[in-house]
MIZA-17465 format. One record per atom (N, C-alpha, C): residue number from 1; x, y, z. Coordinates in nm, 4 decimals, decimal comma. Example, Ala and Ser with C-alpha at 12.3 -4.5 7.8 and 13.67 -1.06 7.14 Angstrom:
2
1 | 1,3190 | -0,5690 | 0,7800 $
1 | 1,2300 | -0,4500 | 0,7800 $
1 | 1,3200 | -0,3300 | 0,7800 $
2 | 1,2850 | -0,2250 | 0,7080 $
2 | 1,3670 | -0,1060 | 0,7140 $
2 | 1,2900 | 0,0030 | 0,7870 $
REM end
This chain:
95
1 | -1,0169 | -3,5997 | -6,8918 $
1 | -0,8942 | -3,5523 | -6,8317 $
1 | -0,9219 | -3,4406 | -6,7315 $
2 | -1,0077 | -3,3474 | -6,7721 $
2 | -1,0411 | -3,2354 | -6,6838 $
2 | -1,1183 | -3,2834 | -6,5618 $
3 | -1,2028 | -3,3828 | -6,5828 $
3 | -1,2801 | -3,4395 | -6,4725 $
3 | -1,1879 | -3,5041 | -6,3687 $
4 | -1,0852 | -3,5721 | -6,4121 $
4 | -0,9892 | -3,6370 | -6,3240 $
4 | -0,9103 | -3,5337 | -6,2439 $
5 | -0,8767 | -3,4199 | -6,3072 $
5 | -0,8020 | -3,3123 | -6,2410 $
5 | -0,8855 | -3,2504 | -6,1286 $
6 | -1,0151 | -3,2317 | -6,1540 $
6 | -1,1048 | -3,1767 | -6,0520 $
6 | -1,1158 | -3,2702 | -5,9322 $
7 | -1,1189 | -3,3995 | -5,9600 $
7 | -1,1263 | -3,4968 | -5,8510 $
7 | -0,9994 | -3,4918 | -5,7659 $
8 | -0,8849 | -3,4783 | -5,8298 $
8 | -0,7586 | -3,4710 | -5,7568 $
8 | -0,7539 | -3,3450 | -5,6691 $
9 | -0,8019 | -3,2329 | -5,7238 $
9 | -0,8064 | -3,1092 | -5,6439 $
9 | -0,9001 | -3,1254 | -5,5252 $
10 | -1,0138 | -3,1873 | -5,5487 $
10 | -1,1105 | -3,2090 | -5,4415 $
10 | -1,0519 | -3,2992 | -5,3327 $
11 | -0,9813 | -3,4030 | -5,3733 $
11 | -0,9181 | -3,4935 | -5,2770 $
11 | -0,8116 | -3,4201 | -5,1965 $
12 | -0,7323 | -3,3352 | -5,2604 $
12 | -0,6299 | -3,2577 | -5,1903 $
12 | -0,6936 | -3,1617 | -5,0895 $
13 | -0,8027 | -3,0978 | -5,1307 $
13 | -0,8708 | -3,0060 | -5,0395 $
13 | -0,9298 | -3,0810 | -4,9202 $
14 | -0,9884 | -3,1971 | -4,9448 $
14 | -1,0432 | -3,2775 | -4,8357 $
14 | -0,9325 | -3,3241 | -4,7411 $
15 | -0,8182 | -3,3597 | -4,7967 $
15 | -0,7047 | -3,3981 | -4,7125 $
15 | -0,6602 | -3,2812 | -4,6255 $
16 | -0,6546 | -3,1611 | -4,6842 $
16 | -0,6159 | -3,0426 | -4,6076 $
16 | -0,7156 | -3,0140 | -4,4958 $
17 | -0,8436 | -3,0261 | -4,5261 $
17 | -0,9472 | -3,0041 | -4,4247 $
17 | -0,9355 | -3,1087 | -4,3141 $
18 | -0,9099 | -3,2323 | -4,3514 $
18 | -0,8938 | -3,3393 | -4,2532 $
18 | -0,7751 | -3,3115 | -4,1606 $
19 | -0,6649 | -3,2668 | -4,2175 $
19 | -0,5463 | -3,2348 | -4,1371 $
19 | -0,5754 | -3,1178 | -4,0432 $
20 | -0,6451 | -3,0167 | -4,0941 $
20 | -0,6789 | -2,9009 | -4,0106 $
20 | -0,7686 | -2,9413 | -3,8946 $
21 | -0,8659 | -3,0278 | -3,9193 $
21 | -0,9563 | -3,0727 | -3,8123 $
21 | -0,8809 | -3,1542 | -3,7076 $
22 | -0,7853 | -3,2346 | -3,7502 $
22 | -0,7054 | -3,3116 | -3,6550 $
22 | -0,6219 | -3,2185 | -3,5682 $
23 | -0,5704 | -3,1110 | -3,6262 $
23 | -0,4889 | -3,0167 | -3,5496 $
23 | -0,5713 | -2,9417 | -3,4453 $
24 | -0,6969 | -2,9173 | -3,4717 $
24 | -0,7800 | -2,8427 | -3,3772 $
24 | -0,8364 | -2,9301 | -3,2662 $
25 | -0,8103 | -3,0591 | -3,2706 $
25 | -0,8600 | -3,1539 | -3,1706 $
25 | -1,0121 | -3,1490 | -3,1589 $
26 | -1,0788 | -3,1334 | -3,2708 $
26 | -1,2248 | -3,1239 | -3,2713 $
26 | -1,2883 | -3,2523 | -3,2174 $
27 | -1,2214 | -3,3656 | -3,2394 $
27 | -1,2750 | -3,4934 | -3,1922 $
27 | -1,2833 | -3,4952 | -3,0396 $
28 | -1,1785 | -3,4483 | -2,9726 $
28 | -1,1805 | -3,4445 | -2,8266 $
28 | -1,2877 | -3,3491 | -2,7753 $
29 | -1,3052 | -3,2373 | -2,8448 $
29 | -1,4069 | -3,1400 | -2,8042 $
29 | -1,5471 | -3,2001 | -2,8184 $
30 | -1,5706 | -3,2712 | -2,9255 $
30 | -1,7021 | -3,3330 | -2,9464 $
30 | -1,7271 | -3,4400 | -2,8402 $
31 | -1,6238 | -3,5181 | -2,8067 $
31 | -1,6395 | -3,6189 | -2,7015 $
31 | -1,6694 | -3,5525 | -2,5674 $
32 | -1,6074 | -3,4375 | -2,5426 $
32 | -1,6328 | -3,3649 | -2,4182 $
32 | -1,7769 | -3,3142 | -2,4138 $
33 | -1,8267 | -3,2655 | -2,5270 $
33 | -1,9645 | -3,2172 | -2,5311 $
33 | -2,0660 | -3,3296 | -2,5110 $
34 | -2,0286 | -3,4504 | -2,5475 $
34 | -2,1201 | -3,5634 | -2,5320 $
34 | -2,1260 | -3,6135 | -2,3875 $
35 | -2,0342 | -3,5662 | -2,3023 $
35 | -2,0333 | -3,6051 | -2,1611 $
35 | -2,0457 | -3,4792 | -2,0752 $
36 | -2,1675 | -3,4301 | -2,0547 $
36 | -2,1840 | -3,3053 | -1,9800 $
36 | -2,1353 | -3,3139 | -1,8357 $
37 | -2,1398 | -3,4320 | -1,7753 $
37 | -2,0901 | -3,4466 | -1,6387 $
37 | -1,9405 | -3,4195 | -1,6311 $
38 | -1,8658 | -3,4696 | -1,7288 $
38 | -1,7209 | -3,4455 | -1,7331 $
38 | -1,6917 | -3,2980 | -1,7559 $
39 | -1,7686 | -3,2351 | -1,8451 $
39 | -1,7478 | -3,0919 | -1,8702 $
39 | -1,7789 | -3,0115 | -1,7442 $
40 | -1,8823 | -3,0490 | -1,6725 $
40 | -1,9171 | -2,9819 | -1,5472 $
40 | -1,8049 | -2,9963 | -1,4448 $
41 | -1,7492 | -3,1157 | -1,4347 $
41 | -1,6388 | -3,1404 | -1,3416 $
41 | -1,5153 | -3,0570 | -1,3787 $
42 | -1,4827 | -3,0516 | -1,5058 $
42 | -1,3665 | -2,9741 | -1,5509 $
42 | -1,3874 | -2,8254 | -1,5219 $
43 | -1,5048 | -2,7740 | -1,5539 $
43 | -1,5318 | -2,6319 | -1,5298 $
43 | -1,5364 | -2,6002 | -1,3797 $
44 | -1,5922 | -2,6907 | -1,3003 $
44 | -1,5987 | -2,6692 | -1,1563 $
44 | -1,4592 | -2,6657 | -1,0949 $
45 | -1,3751 | -2,7624 | -1,1321 $
45 | -1,2393 | -2,7651 | -1,0768 $
45 | -1,1590 | -2,6446 | -1,1252 $
46 | -1,1809 | -2,6010 | -1,2479 $
46 | -1,1140 | -2,4802 | -1,2962 $
46 | -1,1578 | -2,3570 | -1,2184 $
47 | -1,2859 | -2,3484 | -1,1871 $
47 | -1,3367 | -2,2365 | -1,1083 $
47 | -1,2816 | -2,2361 | -0,9662 $
48 | -1,2715 | -2,3554 | -0,9072 $
48 | -1,2116 | -2,3651 | -0,7733 $
48 | -1,0663 | -2,3187 | -0,7742 $
49 | -0,9927 | -2,3608 | -0,8748 $
49 | -0,8510 | -2,3228 | -0,8837 $
49 | -0,8365 | -2,1721 | -0,9016 $
50 | -0,9204 | -2,1122 | -0,9865 $
50 | -0,9141 | -1,9661 | -1,0059 $
50 | -0,9504 | -1,8923 | -0,8773 $
51 | -1,0550 | -1,9378 | -0,8090 $
51 | -1,0955 | -1,8735 | -0,6839 $
51 | -0,9888 | -1,8849 | -0,5774 $
52 | -0,9283 | -2,0023 | -0,5652 $
52 | -0,8220 | -2,0226 | -0,4678 $
52 | -0,7024 | -1,9335 | -0,5009 $
53 | -0,6682 | -1,9244 | -0,6283 $
53 | -0,5568 | -1,8390 | -0,6700 $
53 | -0,5834 | -1,6926 | -0,6405 $
54 | -0,7064 | -1,6475 | -0,6634 $
54 | -0,7397 | -1,5079 | -0,6332 $
54 | -0,7328 | -1,4812 | -0,4833 $
55 | -0,7800 | -1,5748 | -0,4036 $
55 | -0,7766 | -1,5565 | -0,2576 $
55 | -0,6327 | -1,5475 | -0,2076 $
56 | -0,5479 | -1,6369 | -0,2542 $
56 | -0,4067 | -1,6346 | -0,2134 $
56 | -0,3404 | -1,5057 | -0,2615 $
57 | -0,3659 | -1,4678 | -0,3858 $
57 | -0,3073 | -1,3450 | -0,4400 $
57 | -0,3515 | -1,2212 | -0,3646 $
58 | -0,4799 | -1,2133 | -0,3324 $
58 | -0,5300 | -1,0970 | -0,2587 $
58 | -0,4714 | -1,0918 | -0,1183 $
59 | -0,4545 | -1,2073 | -0,0553 $
59 | -0,3955 | -1,2118 | 0,0782 $
59 | -0,2512 | -1,1615 | 0,0753 $
60 | -0,1749 | -1,2080 | -0,0209 $
60 | -0,0353 | -1,1640 | -0,0332 $
60 | -0,0279 | -1,0156 | -0,0623 $
61 | -0,1114 | -0,9689 | -0,1552 $
61 | -0,1119 | -0,8266 | -0,1896 $
61 | -0,1526 | -0,7411 | -0,0700 $
62 | -0,2536 | -0,7844 | 0,0034 $
62 | -0,2965 | -0,7105 | 0,1232 $
62 | -0,1872 | -0,7047 | 0,2282 $
63 | -0,1148 | -0,8157 | 0,2468 $
63 | -0,0059 | -0,8174 | 0,3445 $
63 | 0,1050 | -0,7209 | 0,3044 $
64 | 0,1361 | -0,7173 | 0,1762 $
64 | 0,2403 | -0,6254 | 0,1281 $
64 | 0,1980 | -0,4804 | 0,1499 $
65 | 0,0729 | -0,4495 | 0,1211 $
65 | 0,0233 | -0,3126 | 0,1411 $
65 | 0,0298 | -0,2755 | 0,2895 $
66 | -0,0091 | -0,3671 | 0,3770 $
66 | -0,0029 | -0,3389 | 0,5211 $
66 | 0,1405 | -0,3169 | 0,5687 $
67 | 0,2337 | -0,3945 | 0,5181 $
67 | 0,3742 | -0,3760 | 0,5554 $
67 | 0,4233 | -0,2387 | 0,5105 $
68 | 0,3880 | -0,2001 | 0,3888 $
68 | 0,4287 | -0,0688 | 0,3381 $
68 | 0,3675 | 0,0423 | 0,4224 $
69 | 0,2402 | 0,0279 | 0,4577 $
69 | 0,1737 | 0,1295 | 0,5408 $
69 | 0,2381 | 0,1389 | 0,6788 $
70 | 0,2744 | 0,0253 | 0,7367 $
70 | 0,3390 | 0,0279 | 0,8678 $
70 | 0,4747 | 0,0971 | 0,8612 $
71 | 0,5467 | 0,0776 | 0,7529 $
71 | 0,6780 | 0,1435 | 0,7387 $
71 | 0,6617 | 0,2935 | 0,7190 $
72 | 0,5539 | 0,3342 | 0,6508 $
72 | 0,5278 | 0,4775 | 0,6343 $
72 | 0,4988 | 0,5392 | 0,7709 $
73 | 0,4258 | 0,4676 | 0,8557 $
73 | 0,3954 | 0,5171 | 0,9901 $
73 | 0,5244 | 0,5326 | 1,0702 $
74 | 0,6165 | 0,4392 | 1,0557 $
74 | 0,7430 | 0,4450 | 1,1286 $
74 | 0,8289 | 0,5641 | 1,0868 $
75 | 0,8086 | 0,6127 | 0,9652 $
75 | 0,8852 | 0,7293 | 0,9183 $
75 | 0,8363 | 0,8586 | 0,9825 $
76 | 0,7187 | 0,8551 | 1,0431 $
76 | 0,6591 | 0,9707 | 1,1093 $
76 | 0,6433 | 1,0916 | 1,0180 $
77 | 0,5973 | 1,0690 | 0,8979 $
77 | 0,5607 | 1,1799 | 0,8105 $
77 | 0,4328 | 1,2387 | 0,8693 $
78 | 0,4308 | 1,3686 | 0,9033 $
78 | 0,3226 | 1,4260 | 0,9844 $
78 | 0,1809 | 1,3973 | 0,9347 $
79 | 0,1456 | 1,4422 | 0,8180 $
79 | 0,0070 | 1,4295 | 0,7717 $
79 | -0,0243 | 1,2864 | 0,7293 $
80 | 0,0626 | 1,2275 | 0,6501 $
80 | 0,0389 | 1,0923 | 0,5988 $
80 | 0,0502 | 0,9908 | 0,7117 $
81 | 0,1456 | 1,0117 | 0,8032 $
81 | 0,1676 | 0,9175 | 0,9125 $
81 | 0,0444 | 0,8989 | 0,9982 $
82 | -0,0238 | 1,0080 | 1,0318 $
82 | -0,1447 | 0,9986 | 1,1149 $
82 | -0,2571 | 0,9263 | 1,0408 $
83 | -0,2736 | 0,9582 | 0,9141 $
83 | -0,3789 | 0,8954 | 0,8338 $
83 | -0,3535 | 0,7456 | 0,8212 $
84 | -0,2299 | 0,7103 | 0,7906 $
84 | -0,1953 | 0,5698 | 0,7740 $
84 | -0,2059 | 0,4969 | 0,9076 $
85 | -0,1656 | 0,5623 | 1,0163 $
85 | -0,1753 | 0,4999 | 1,1485 $
85 | -0,3203 | 0,4664 | 1,1806 $
86 | -0,4114 | 0,5572 | 1,1469 $
86 | -0,5536 | 0,5303 | 1,1705 $
86 | -0,6022 | 0,4122 | 1,0862 $
87 | -0,5581 | 0,4076 | 0,9609 $
87 | -0,5992 | 0,2960 | 0,8718 $
87 | -0,5461 | 0,1643 | 0,9256 $
88 | -0,4189 | 0,1630 | 0,9676 $
88 | -0,3597 | 0,0400 | 1,0201 $
88 | -0,4322 | -0,0056 | 1,1460 $
89 | -0,4686 | 0,0888 | 1,2338 $
89 | -0,5410 | 0,0539 | 1,3561 $
89 | -0,6766 | -0,0080 | 1,3224 $
90 | -0,7457 | 0,0494 | 1,2253 $
90 | -0,8768 | -0,0022 | 1,1862 $
90 | -0,8639 | -0,1432 | 1,1310 $
91 | -0,7628 | -0,1639 | 1,0456 $
91 | -0,7422 | -0,2972 | 0,9872 $
91 | -0,7055 | -0,3985 | 1,0939 $
92 | -0,6187 | -0,3616 | 1,1861 $
92 | -0,5794 | -0,4538 | 1,2921 $
92 | -0,6960 | -0,4867 | 1,3839 $
93 | -0,7869 | -0,3929 | 1,4080 $
93 | -0,9040 | -0,4219 | 1,4885 $
93 | -0,9970 | -0,5201 | 1,4173 $
94 | -1,0045 | -0,5094 | 1,2846 $
94 | -1,0907 | -0,5982 | 1,2075 $
94 | -1,0360 | -0,7419 | 1,2037 $
95 | -0,9032 | -0,7541 | 1,2100 $
95 | -0,8431 | -0,8871 | 1,2072 $
95 | -0,8618 | -0,9530 | 1,3420 $
REM end
């Protein structure tokens, strides 16, 4: 009787482990590891997307900063206005 109870507990634990492994999608991960070319393609495309996103984000952020600096120059604040005007001139020459 006790032996049968232990088997039932073991079966329940194995079922729980099986369900947990299915939830983690371990099978898909193992299949991905078996195809290094596919993993390389996925990582490469992910890197391209991140790089493109950073470039677009930096461009937008830089444009916003330049607009703010130009508006500060238009306010003609004596000390800050001259400094910002010089920075804007340098940036515009570089573009």
